[in-house]
VEXPADREN-357397 format. One record per residue: residue number from 1; residue in one letter; x, y, z of N, C-alpha, C, O, CB in turn. Coordinates in steps of 0.05 Angstrom, whole numbers, plus 5000, padded with zeros to 4 digits. Glycine has a CB too. Layout:
BEGIN
+-----+------+------+------+------+-------+-------+-------+------+------+------+------+------+------+-------+-------+-------+
| pos | code | n_xx | n_yy | n_zz | ca_xx | ca_yy | ca_zz | c_xx | c_yy | c_zz | o_xx | o_yy | o_zz | cb_xx | cb_yy | cb_zz |
+-----+------+------+------+------+-------+-------+-------+------+------+------+------+------+------+-------+-------+-------+
| NUM |    A |    X |    Y |    Z |     X |     Y |     Z |    X |    Y |    Z |    X |    Y |    Z |     X |     Y |     Z |
...
+-----+------+------+------+------+-------+-------+-------+------+------+------+------+------+------+-------+-------+-------+
end
This chain:
BEGIN
+-----+------+------+------+------+-------+-------+-------+------+------+------+------+------+------+-------+-------+-------+
| pos | code | n_xx | n_yy | n_zz | ca_xx | ca_yy | ca_zz | c_xx | c_yy | c_zz | o_xx | o_yy | o_zz | cb_xx | cb_yy | cb_zz |
+-----+------+------+------+------+-------+-------+-------+------+------+------+------+------+------+-------+-------+-------+
|   1 |    M | 5833 | 6470 | 6202 |  5812 |  6452 |  6207 | 5797 | 6445 | 6182 | 5789 | 6422 | 6177 |  5795 |  6465 |  6228 |
|   2 |    T | 5792 | 6463 | 6166 |  5779 |  6458 |  6141 | 5795 | 6437 | 6125 | 5784 | 6420 | 6111 |  5776 |  6484 |  6125 |
|   3 |    N | 5821 | 6441 | 6128 |  5837 |  6422 |  6114 | 5833 | 6394 | 6125 | 5831 | 6375 | 6110 |  5867 |  6431 |  6116 |
|   4 |    T | 5833 | 6392 | 6150 |  5828 |  6366 |  6163 | 5801 | 6355 | 6156 | 5798 | 6331 | 6152 |  5831 |  6368 |  6192 |
|   5 |    I | 5782 | 6372 | 6156 |  5755 |  6363 |  6149 | 5755 | 6354 | 6120 | 5743 | 6333 | 6113 |  5733 |  6386 |  6154 |
|   6 |    E | 5768 | 6369 | 6104 |  5768 |  6362 |  6075 | 5784 | 6336 | 6072 | 5776 | 6318 | 6057 |  5781 |  6384 |  6058 |
|   7 |    R | 5805 | 6333 | 6087 |  5820 |  6309 |  6085 | 5805 | 6285 | 6096 | 5805 | 6263 | 6084 |  5847 |  6311 |  6100 |
|   8 |    T | 5791 | 6288 | 6117 |  5774 |  6267 |  6129 | 5752 | 6261 | 6109 | 5745 | 6238 | 6104 |  5762 |  6276 |  6156 |
|   9 |    K | 5741 | 6281 | 6097 |  5720 |  6278 |  6078 | 5732 | 6262 | 6054 | 5719 | 6244 | 6044 |  5708 |  6306 |  6069 |
|  10 |    T | 5754 | 6269 | 6045 |  5767 |  6256 |  6022 | 5774 | 6227 | 6030 | 5769 | 6209 | 6014 |  5793 |  6271 |  6013 |
|  11 |    E | 5784 | 6223 | 6054 |  5790 |  6196 |  6064 | 5765 | 6180 | 6065 | 5764 | 6156 | 6058 |  5804 |  6197 |  6092 |
|  12 |    Q | 5744 | 6192 | 6075 |  5718 |  6179 |  6077 | 5708 | 6172 | 6049 | 5697 | 6150 | 6045 |  5697 |  6196 |  6092 |
|  13 |    E | 5711 | 6190 | 6030 |  5702 |  6185 |  6003 | 5718 | 6162 | 5991 | 5707 | 6144 | 5978 |  5704 |  6211 |  5986 |
|  14 |    E | 5745 | 6163 | 5996 |  5761 |  6141 |  5986 | 5755 | 6114 | 5999 | 5755 | 6094 | 5986 |  5790 |  6148 |  5991 |
|  15 |    A | 5749 | 6115 | 6026 |  5741 |  6091 |  6040 | 5715 | 6081 | 6029 | 5712 | 6057 | 6024 |  5738 |  6097 |  6070 |
|  16 |    I | 5696 | 6099 | 6024 |  5670 |  6091 |  6012 | 5675 | 6079 | 5984 | 5663 | 6059 | 5977 |  5651 |  6116 |  6010 |
|  17 |    K | 5692 | 6092 | 5969 |  5699 |  6083 |  5942 | 5711 | 6054 | 5943 | 5703 | 6037 | 5928 |  5718 |  6102 |  5929 |
|  18 |    K | 5730 | 6051 | 5962 |  5743 |  6026 |  5966 | 5723 | 6004 | 5974 | 5723 | 5982 | 5963 |  5765 |  6028 |  5987 |
|  19 |    I | 5705 | 6011 | 5993 |  5684 |  5992 |  6002 | 5666 | 5985 | 5979 | 5660 | 5962 | 5974 |  5667 |  6004 |  6026 |
|  20 |    R | 5658 | 6006 | 5963 |  5641 |  6000 |  5940 | 5655 | 5982 | 5921 | 5643 | 5964 | 5910 |  5633 |  6026 |  5927 |
|  21 |    Q | 5681 | 5987 | 5916 |  5697 |  5971 |  5897 | 5698 | 5943 | 5907 | 5693 | 5924 | 5892 |  5726 |  5982 |  5893 |
|  22 |    E | 5704 | 5939 | 5933 |  5705 |  5912 |  5945 | 5678 | 5898 | 5943 | 5676 | 5874 | 5937 |  5715 |  5913 |  5974 |
|  23 |    F | 5658 | 5914 | 5949 |  5631 |  5903 |  5948 | 5624 | 5894 | 5919 | 5612 | 5873 | 5914 |  5610 |  5924 |  5959 |
|  24 |    K | 5632 | 5911 | 5901 |  5626 |  5906 |  5873 | 5642 | 5881 | 5864 | 5630 | 5863 | 5851 |  5635 |  5930 |  5855 |
|  25 |    E | 5667 | 5879 | 5872 |  5683 |  5856 |  5865 | 5671 | 5830 | 5877 | 5669 | 5809 | 5864 |  5711 |  5860 |  5873 |
|  26 |    A | 5663 | 5832 | 5903 |  5651 |  5809 |  5917 | 5625 | 5802 | 5903 | 5619 | 5779 | 5898 |  5647 |  5815 |  5947 |
|  27 |    Y | 5610 | 5823 | 5897 |  5584 |  5819 |  5884 | 5588 | 5806 | 5857 | 5574 | 5788 | 5849 |  5567 |  5845 |  5882 |
|  28 |    D | 5607 | 5817 | 5841 |  5613 |  5806 |  5815 | 5621 | 5777 | 5816 | 5613 | 5761 | 5800 |  5634 |  5822 |  5801 |
|  29 |    K | 5639 | 5771 | 5836 |  5648 |  5743 |  5840 | 5624 | 5725 | 5846 | 5620 | 5705 | 5833 |  5670 |  5741 |  5863 |
|  30 |    K | 5608 | 5734 | 5865 |  5585 |  5719 |  5872 | 5565 | 5717 | 5849 | 5553 | 5696 | 5844 |  5571 |  5732 |  5897 |
|  31 |    Y | 5562 | 5738 | 5835 |  5544 |  5739 |  5812 | 5554 | 5720 | 5790 | 5538 | 5706 | 5778 |  5541 |  5769 |  5801 |
|  32 |    V | 5580 | 5721 | 5784 |  5592 |  5704 |  5764 | 5589 | 5675 | 5772 | 5582 | 5658 | 5756 |  5621 |  5711 |  5759 |
|  33 |    K | 5594 | 5670 | 5798 |  5591 |  5643 |  5808 | 5562 | 5633 | 5805 | 5557 | 5611 | 5796 |  5601 |  5642 |  5838 |
|  34 |    Q | 5545 | 5651 | 5813 |  5516 |  5645 |  5811 | 5507 | 5640 | 5782 | 5492 | 5622 | 5776 |  5499 |  5668 |  5824 |
|  35 |    L | 5518 | 5656 | 5764 |  5512 |  5653 |  5735 | 5523 | 5627 | 5725 | 5509 | 5613 | 5710 |  5524 |  5676 |  5719 |
|  36 |    K | 5547 | 5620 | 5733 |  5559 |  5594 |  5724 | 5542 | 5571 | 5734 | 5536 | 5552 | 5720 |  5588 |  5591 |  5735 |
|  37 |    K | 5534 | 5573 | 5760 |  5517 |  5552 |  5771 | 5490 | 5550 | 5756 | 5481 | 5529 | 5749 |  5511 |  5557 |  5802 |
|  38 |    M | 5478 | 5573 | 5750 |  5453 |  5573 |  5736 | 5457 | 5562 | 5708 | 5440 | 5547 | 5698 |  5441 |  5602 |  5735 |
|  39 |    K | 5478 | 5570 | 5694 |  5485 |  5560 |  5668 | 5488 | 5530 | 5668 | 5477 | 5516 | 5651 |  5510 |  5574 |  5657 |
|  40 |    S | 5503 | 5520 | 5688 |  5506 |  5492 |  5691 | 5479 | 5477 | 5695 | 5474 | 5457 | 5682 |  5525 |  5486 |  5713 |
|  41 |    E | 5462 | 5488 | 5712 |  5436 |  5476 |  5717 | 5419 | 5477 | 5692 | 5404 | 5458 | 5686 |  5422 |  5491 |  5739 |
|  42 |    I | 5420 | 5499 | 5677 |  5404 |  5501 |  5652 | 5415 | 5481 | 5632 | 5399 | 5468 | 5618 |  5407 |  5530 |  5640 |
|  43 |    E | 5441 | 5478 | 5630 |  5452 |  5458 |  5611 | 5444 | 5430 | 5618 | 5436 | 5414 | 5601 |  5483 |  5460 |  5610 |
|  44 |    E | 5445 | 5424 | 5644 |  5436 |  5397 |  5654 | 5407 | 5393 | 5647 | 5399 | 5372 | 5637 |  5441 |  5394 |  5685 |
|  45 |    Y | 5391 | 5414 | 5652 |  5362 |  5413 |  5647 | 5358 | 5408 | 5616 | 5341 | 5391 | 5608 |  5347 |  5440 |  5656 |
|  46 |    I | 5372 | 5423 | 5600 |  5369 |  5421 |  5571 | 5378 | 5392 | 5562 | 5365 | 5379 | 5546 |  5387 |  5443 |  5556 |
|  47 |    D | 5401 | 5383 | 5573 |  5410 |  5356 |  5565 | 5390 | 5335 | 5573 | 5384 | 5317 | 5557 |  5437 |  5351 |  5579 |
|  48 |    E | 5380 | 5337 | 5597 |  5361 |  5318 |  5607 | 5335 | 5317 | 5590 | 5326 | 5296 | 5581 |  5353 |  5323 |  5636 |
|  49 |    Y | 5324 | 5341 | 5585 |  5299 |  5343 |  5571 | 5303 | 5340 | 5541 | 5284 | 5331 | 5527 |  5286 |  5369 |  5576 |
|  50 |    S | 5326 | 5347 | 5530 |  5331 |  5342 |  5501 | 5333 | 5312 | 5497 | 5323 | 5302 | 5476 |  5357 |  5356 |  5491 |
|  51 |    C | 5345 | 5298 | 5515 |  5346 |  5268 |  5513 | 5318 | 5256 | 5515 | 5310 | 5239 | 5499 |  5364 |  5256 |  5535 |
|  52 |    E | 5302 | 5266 | 5534 |  5275 |  5257 |  5537 | 5258 | 5264 | 5513 | 5243 | 5248 | 5503 |  5262 |  5269 |  5563 |
|  53 |    F | 5262 | 5289 | 5504 |  5247 |  5299 |  5480 | 5255 | 5282 | 5456 | 5238 | 5275 | 5440 |  5253 |  5329 |  5474 |
|  54 |    S | 5280 | 5275 | 5454 |  5290 |  5259 |  5431 | 5276 | 5231 | 5432 | 5268 | 5221 | 5411 |  5320 |  5257 |  5432 |
|  55 |    K | 5275 | 5220 | 5456 |  5261 |  5193 |  5459 | 5232 | 5196 | 5451 | 5222 | 5179 | 5436 |  5264 |  5183 |  5488 |
|  56 |    M | 5219 | 5217 | 5461 |  5190 |  5221 |  5455 | 5187 | 5225 | 5425 | 5168 | 5214 | 5414 |  5179 |  5244 |  5471 |
|  57 |    L | 5204 | 5240 | 5413 |  5202 |  5245 |  5384 | 5207 | 5219 | 5368 | 5192 | 5214 | 5350 |  5223 |  5266 |  5376 |
|  58 |    R | 5227 | 5203 | 5376 |  5231 |  5177 |  5363 | 5206 | 5160 | 5366 | 5198 | 5147 | 5346 |  5255 |  5164 |  5375 |
|  59 |    K | 5195 | 5159 | 5389 |  5171 |  5142 |  5395 | 5148 | 5152 | 5377 | 5134 | 5135 | 5365 |  5163 |  5144 |  5424 |
|  60 |    E | 5144 | 5178 | 5376 |  5122 |  5189 |  5360 | 5127 | 5183 | 5330 | 5109 | 5175 | 5316 |  5120 |  5220 |  5365 |
|  61 |    L | 5152 | 5186 | 5321 |  5158 |  5180 |  5293 | 5153 | 5150 | 5287 | 5144 | 5143 | 5266 |  5187 |  5188 |  5287 |
|  62 |    K | 5160 | 5134 | 5306 |  5156 |  5105 |  5303 | 5126 | 5099 | 5301 | 5118 | 5083 | 5284 |  5169 |  5089 |  5326 |
|  63 |    N | 5111 | 5112 | 5318 |  5081 |  5108 |  5317 | 5070 | 5119 | 5290 | 5053 | 5106 | 5278 |  5068 |  5123 |  5341 |
|  64 |    K | 5080 | 5142 | 5282 |  5071 |  5152 |  5256 | 5079 | 5134 | 5234 | 5063 | 5130 | 5215 |  5082 |  5180 |  5251 |
|  65 |    R | 5103 | 5124 | 5235 |  5112 |  5105 |  5214 | 5095 | 5081 | 5213 | 5087 | 5071 | 5192 |  5142 |  5097 |  5219 |
|  66 |    S | 5088 | 5071 | 5236 |  5070 |  5047 |  5239 | 5043 | 5053 | 5227 | 5032 | 5037 | 5213 |  5067 |  5038 |  5268 |
|  67 |    T | 5033 | 5077 | 5233 |  5007 |  5086 |  5223 | 5007 | 5088 | 5193 | 4989 | 5078 | 5179 |  4999 |  5114 |  5236 |
|  68 |    V | 5029 | 5100 | 5183 |  5031 |  5103 |  5153 | 5034 | 5076 | 5140 | 5022 | 5071 | 5120 |  5055 |  5122 |  5146 |
|  69 |    A | 5050 | 5059 | 5153 |  5053 |  5032 |  5141 | 5027 | 5017 | 5141 | 5021 | 5002 | 5122 |  5074 |  5016 |  5157 |
|  70 |    A | 5011 | 5020 | 5163 |  4985 |  5007 |  5164 | 4966 | 5018 | 5142 | 4952 | 5003 | 5129 |  4973 |  5010 |  5192 |
|  71 |    C | 4967 | 5044 | 5139 |  4950 |  5057 |  5118 | 4958 | 5046 | 5090 | 4941 | 5040 | 5073 |  4953 |  5088 |  5118 |
|  72 |    I | 4984 | 5045 | 5085 |  4994 |  5036 |  5059 | 4986 | 5006 | 5055 | 4977 | 4998 | 5033 |  5025 |  5040 |  5056 |
|  73 |    A | 4990 | 4990 | 5076 |  4982 |  4962 |  5074 | 4953 | 4959 | 5069 | 4945 | 4943 | 5053 |  4990 |  4947 |  5100 |
|  74 |    E | 4936 | 4976 | 5082 |  4907 |  4975 |  5077 | 4900 | 4983 | 5049 | 4883 | 4970 | 5036 |  4893 |  4993 |  5096 |
|  75 |    M | 4914 | 5003 | 5038 |  4909 |  5012 |  5010 | 4917 | 4989 | 4991 | 4902 | 4984 | 4972 |  4925 |  5038 |  5003 |
|  76 |    I | 4940 | 4977 | 4996 |  4949 |  4955 |  4979 | 4929 | 4932 | 4980 | 4922 | 4920 | 4959 |  4977 |  4946 |  4986 |
|  77 |    E | 4920 | 4926 | 5004 |  4902 |  4904 |  5008 | 4876 | 4910 | 4993 | 4865 | 4892 | 4980 |  4896 |  4899 |  5038 |
|  78 |    K | 4865 | 4934 | 4995 |  4840 |  4941 |  4981 | 4844 | 4939 | 4951 | 4827 | 4929 | 4936 |  4831 |  4969 |  4988 |
|  79 |    N | 4867 | 4948 | 4942 |  4874 |  4947 |  4913 | 4875 | 4919 | 4904 | 4864 | 4912 | 4883 |  4900 |  4962 |  4907 |
|  80 |    L | 4889 | 4901 | 4919 |  4891 |  4873 |  4912 | 4863 | 4860 | 4912 | 4857 | 4844 | 4895 |  4910 |  4859 |  4931 |
|  81 |    E | 4847 | 4866 | 4933 |  4820 |  4855 |  4934 | 4804 | 4863 | 4910 | 4790 | 4847 | 4898 |  4806 |  4865 |  4960 |
|  82 |    S | 4807 | 4888 | 4901 |  4793 |  4898 |  4878 | 4802 | 4883 | 4853 | 4786 | 4874 | 4837 |  4797 |  4929 |  4875 |
|  83 |    Q | 4828 | 4881 | 4850 |  4839 |  4866 |  4827 | 4830 | 4837 | 4828 | 4823 | 4826 | 4807 |  4870 |  4869 |  4826 |
|  84 |    F | 4832 | 4825 | 4851 |  4823 |  4797 |  4854 | 4794 | 4794 | 4846 | 4787 | 4775 | 4832 |  4828 |  4788 |  4882 |
|  85 |    S | 4778 | 4813 | 4855 |  4749 |  4811 |  4850 | 4744 | 4813 | 4819 | 4729 | 4799 | 4807 |  4734 |  4834 |  4865 |
|  86 |    R | 4759 | 4833 | 4806 |  4756 |  4836 |  4778 | 4764 | 4811 | 4762 | 4751 | 4802 | 4743 |  4772 |  4860 |  4768 |
|  87 |    E | 4787 | 4799 | 4771 |  4797 |  4776 |  4758 | 4778 | 4752 | 4762 | 4774 | 4736 | 4744 |  4824 |  4769 |  4768 |
|  88 |    Q | 4767 | 4750 | 4787 |  4748 |  4729 |  4793 | 4724 | 4732 | 4775 | 4713 | 4712 | 4765 |  4741 |  4730 |  4822 |
|  89 |    Q | 4714 | 4756 | 4771 |  4691 |  4761 |  4754 | 4698 | 4754 | 4726 | 4681 | 4743 | 4711 |  4681 |  4791 |  4756 |
|  90 |    R | 4722 | 4761 | 4717 |  4731 |  4754 |  4690 | 4732 | 4724 | 4685 | 4724 | 4714 | 4664 |  4759 |  4766 |  4684 |
|  91 |    I | 4741 | 4710 | 4706 |  4742 |  4681 |  4704 | 4714 | 4670 | 4702 | 4709 | 4651 | 4687 |  4757 |  4668 |  4728 |
|  92 |    I | 4695 | 4680 | 4718 |  4667 |  4672 |  4716 | 4656 | 4677 | 4688 | 4643 | 4659 | 4677 |  4650 |  4686 |  4738 |
|  93 |    E | 4661 | 4700 | 4677 |  4652 |  4707 |  4650 | 4664 | 4687 | 4630 | 4650 | 4677 | 4612 |  4658 |  4736 |  4643 |
|  94 |    L | 4690 | 4682 | 4632 |  4703 |  4664 |  4613 | 4691 | 4636 | 4616 | 4687 | 4622 | 4596 |  4733 |  4663 |  4618 |
|  95 |    K | 4686 | 4628 | 4641 |  4674 |  4601 |  4645 | 4646 | 4600 | 4633 | 4639 | 4579 | 4621 |  4673 |  4594 |  4674 |
|  96 |    E | 4631 | 4622 | 4636 |  4604 |  4623 |  4624 | 4606 | 4621 | 4594 | 4590 | 4607 | 4581 |  4589 |  4648 |  4632 |
|  97 |    Q | 4626 | 4636 | 4582 |  4630 |  4634 |  4553 | 4638 | 4607 | 4545 | 4628 | 4597 | 4524 |  4651 |  4654 |  4545 |
|  98 |    L | 4655 | 4594 | 4561 |  4664 |  4567 |  4554 | 4640 | 4548 | 4556 | 4636 | 4531 | 4539 |  4687 |  4558 |  4574 |
|  99 |    D | 4625 | 4551 | 4578 |  4601 |  4534 |  4580 | 4581 | 4538 | 4557 | 4569 | 4520 | 4547 |  4586 |  4540 |  4607 |
| 100 |    A | 4579 | 4564 | 4549 |  4561 |  4570 |  4526 | 4572 | 4558 | 4501 | 4558 | 4547 | 4485 |  4557 |  4601 |  4522 |
| 101 |    S | 4599 | 4559 | 4498 |  4612 |  4547 |  4475 | 4607 | 4517 | 4476 | 4602 | 4504 | 4455 |  4642 |  4554 |  4475 |
| 102 |    E | 4610 | 4505 | 4499 |  4606 |  4476 |  4502 | 4577 | 4469 | 4494 | 4572 | 4450 | 4480 |  4612 |  4466 |  4532 |
| 103 |    S | 4559 | 4486 | 4504 |  4530 |  4481 |  4497 | 4526 | 4484 | 4467 | 4512 | 4468 | 4455 |  4512 |  4501 |  4513 |
| 104 |    D | 4538 | 4505 | 4456 |  4536 |  4509 |  4427 | 4548 | 4485 | 4412 | 4537 | 4476 | 4393 |  4550 |  4535 |  4419 |
| 105 |    K | 4571 | 4476 | 4422 |  4584 |  4454 |  4409 | 4567 | 4429 | 4410 | 4563 | 4415 | 4389 |  4611 |  4448 |  4422 |
| 106 |    K | 4555 | 4423 | 4433 |  4537 |  4401 |  4437 | 4513 | 4403 | 4417 | 4505 | 4383 | 4405 |  4528 |  4400 |  4466 |
| 107 |    Q | 4503 | 4428 | 4415 |  4480 |  4432 |  4398 | 4487 | 4427 | 4369 | 4473 | 4414 | 4354 |  4469 |  4460 |  4400 |
| 108 |    K | 4511 | 4437 | 4361 |  4520 |  4433 |  4334 | 4526 | 4404 | 4328 | 4520 | 4393 | 4306 |  4545 |  4450 |  4330 |
| 109 |    I | 4538 | 4390 | 4348 |  4544 |  4362 |  4345 | 4517 | 4347 | 4341 | 4515 | 4329 | 4324 |  4559 |  4351 |  4370 |
| 110 |    E | 4497 | 4354 | 4357 |  4471 |  4341 |  4355 | 4459 | 4346 | 4327 | 4447 | 4328 | 4314 |  4452 |  4350 |  4377 |
| 111 |    Q | 4461 | 4371 | 4318 |  4451 |  4378 |  4292 | 4466 | 4363 | 4270 | 4453 | 4352 | 4251 |  4454 |  4409 |  4287 |
| 112 |    I | 4492 | 4362 | 4273 |  4508 |  4347 |  4253 | 4501 | 4317 | 4254 | 4498 | 4304 | 4233 |  4540 |  4350 |  4258 |
| 113 |    Q | 4497 | 4306 | 4278 |  4489 |  4279 |  4281 | 4462 | 4273 | 4267 | 4459 | 4253 | 4253 |  4488 |  4272 |  4311 |
| 114 |    E | 4443 | 4292 | 4272 |  4417 |  4289 |  4259 | 4420 | 4290 | 4229 | 4408 | 4274 | 4215 |  4397 |  4312 |  4269 |
| 115 |    R | 4435 | 4308 | 4218 |  4440 |  4311 |  4190 | 4454 | 4286 | 4178 | 4447 | 4277 | 4157 |  4456 |  4336 |  4183 |
| 116 |    R | 4473 | 4276 | 4194 |  4487 |  4252 |  4186 | 4468 | 4228 | 4184 | 4469 | 4212 | 4166 |  4510 |  4246 |  4206 |
| 117 |    E | 4450 | 4227 | 4204 |  4431 |  4205 |  4204 | 4412 | 4208 | 4180 | 4405 | 4188 | 4167 |  4414 |  4205 |  4230 |
| 118 |    K | 4405 | 4233 | 4174 |  4387 |  4237 |  4150 | 4401 | 4229 | 4125 | 4391 | 4216 | 4107 |  4376 |  4266 |  4148 |
| 119 |    V | 4427 | 4238 | 4123 |  4443 |  4232 |  4100 | 4446 | 4202 | 4098 | 4445 | 4191 | 4076 |  4470 |  4246 |  4100 |
| 120 |    Q | 4452 | 4188 | 4121 |  4455 |  4159 |  4121 | 4429 | 4146 | 4112 | 4430 | 4126 | 4097 |  4464 |  4150 |  4149 |
| 121 |    S | 4407 | 4157 | 4122 |  4381 |  4146 |  4114 | 4377 | 4149 | 4084 | 4368 | 4131 | 4070 |  4358 |  4160 |  4130 |
| 122 |    I | 4383 | 4173 | 4074 |  4381 |  4179 |  4045 | 4399 | 4160 | 4029 | 4392 | 4150 | 4008 |  4387 |  4208 |  4040 |
| 123 |    L | 4424 | 4157 | 4039 |  4444 |  4140 |  4026 | 4434 | 4111 | 4026 | 4436 | 4097 | 4006 |  4473 |  4143 |  4040 |
| 124 |    N | 4423 | 4102 | 4049 |  4412 |  4075 |  4050 | 4389 | 4071 | 4031 | 4387 | 4051 | 4017 |  4402 |  4068 |  4079 |
| 125 |    D | 4372 | 4092 | 4030 |  4349 |  4091 |  4011 | 4359 | 4091 | 3982 | 4349 | 4076 | 3965 |  4331 |  4116 |  4015 |
| 126 |    S | 4380 | 4107 | 3978 |  4392 |  4108 |  3951 | 4403 | 4081 | 3943 | 4399 | 4071 | 3921 |  4414 |  4129 |  3950 |
| 127 |    I | 4418 | 4069 | 3962 |  4430 |  4042 |  3956 | 4408 | 4022 | 3951 | 4409 | 4006 | 3932 |  4448 |  4033 |  3981 |
| 128 |    T | 4387 | 4024 | 3968 |  4364 |  4005 |  3964 | 4352 | 4009 | 3937 | 4346 | 3990 | 3922 |  4343 |  4008 |  3987 |
| 129 |    M | 4348 | 4034 | 3929 |  4336 |  4041 |  3903 | 4354 | 4031 | 3881 | 4346 | 4022 | 3860 |  4331 |  4070 |  3900 |
| 130 |    L | 4381 | 4034 | 3886 |  4400 |  4025 |  3865 | 4399 | 3996 | 3862 | 4399 | 3986 | 3839 |  4429 |  4034 |  3873 |
| 131 |    Y | 4397 | 3980 | 3884 |  4394 |  3951 |  3882 | 4368 | 3944 | 3868 | 4366 | 3927 | 3851 |  4395 |  3938 |  3910 |
| 132 |    D | 4347 | 3959 | 3876 |  4321 |  3954 |  3864 | 4322 | 3959 | 3833 | 4311 | 3944 | 3818 |  4300 |  3972 |  3877 |
| 133 |    L | 4336 | 3981 | 3826 |  4338 |  3987 |  3797 | 4355 | 3966 | 3783 | 4348 | 3957 | 3761 |  4352 |  4015 |  3793 |
| 134 |    E | 4376 | 3958 | 3796 |  4393 |  3937 |  3784 | 4377 | 3911 | 3781 | 4378 | 3896 | 3761 |  4419 |  3932 |  3800 |
| 135 |    A | 4361 | 3906 | 3802 |  4344 |  3882 |  3802 | 4324 | 3885 | 3780 | 4319 | 3865 | 3765 |  4330 |  3877 |  3829 |
| 136 |    L | 4312 | 3908 | 3777 |  4293 |  3913 |  3755 | 4306 | 3910 | 3728 | 4294 | 3898 | 3710 |  4280 |  3940 |  3757 |
| 137 |    E | 4329 | 3920 | 3725 |  4343 |  3918 |  3700 | 4349 | 3888 | 3693 | 4347 | 3879 | 3671 |  4369 |  3934 |  3701 |
| 138 |    T | 4357 | 3875 | 3715 |  4364 |  3846 |  3711 | 4338 | 3831 | 3703 | 4338 | 3814 | 3685 |  4376 |  3833 |  3737 |
| 139 |    D | 4317 | 3838 | 3717 |  4291 |  3825 |  3711 | 4282 | 3832 | 3682 | 4272 | 3816 | 3667 |  4268 |  3834 |  3732 |
| 140 |    E | 4287 | 3856 | 3675 |  4279 |  3866 |  3648 | 4296 | 3852 | 3627 | 4286 | 3844 | 3607 |  4283 |  3897 |  3646 |
| 141 |    I | 4322 | 3850 | 3633 |  4340 |  3836 |  3614 | 4332 | 3807 | 3613 | 4331 | 3795 | 3591 |  4370 |  3839 |  3623 |
| 142 |    E | 4325 | 3795 | 3634 |  4317 |  3767 |  3634 | 4290 | 3763 | 3620 | 4286 | 3743 | 3606 |  4316 |  3756 |  3663 |
| 143 |    R | 4274 | 3782 | 3623 |  4248 |  3780 |  3609 | 4252 | 3784 | 3580 | 4238 | 3771 | 3564 |  4228 |  3801 |  3621 |
| 144 |    E | 4268 | 3801 | 3572 |  4273 |  3805 |  3544 | 4287 | 3780 | 3533 | 4284 | 3774 | 3509 |  4290 |  3830 |  3540 |
| 145 |    A | 4302 | 3768 | 3548 |  4317 |  3745 |  3538 | 4298 | 3721 | 3537 | 4304 | 3702 | 3522 |  4341 |  3738 |  3557 |
| 146 |    V | 4278 | 3720 | 3550 |  4259 |  3698 |  3549 | 4240 | 3702 | 3526 | 4222 | 3686 | 3521 |  4244 |  3694 |  3575 |
+-----+------+------+------+------+-------+-------+-------+------+------+------+------+------+------+-------+-------+-------+
end
C-alpha cells in the first residue's frame, strides 16, 4: 500500500508537473503573442508620433528660419538706413561746401570786377593824361616854334 500511495503520489506529482509545464507553455505562448502585439502597437505608435513629431519639428524649424531671416533682414535694413543717412548727410555737407565755394567764387569775381574797373579807370585816366601830356608837348613845341 505504501508503494501504491507513493506511486499515486509520484503520478500526481508528475501530473502536476505536466499540468504546470502545459500551463507554462500556454502562458509563454500567450505571453509571447501578447508581447508581439504590444511591440507592434508600440512600433505603430512610435511611427505615427515620430511622423507627427517630424512634421512639428519641420514646422518649428521653418518658423525659426523665418524669424531668423526677418531679424537678419531687419539688421540689414537698419544698417542700410544708417549708411544712407550718413551718405545723405555727406551729400548735404558737400552741397554746403559747394554753395560756399560758389559764394566765395561770386565774391572773388565781384572783387576782381571791382579791381578791374579801378584798373580800367586808372588806365583811362592814364591815357587821358598821356593825351593831355602829348597835347601839352605839342602846344609847347608849337609855342616854341612861334
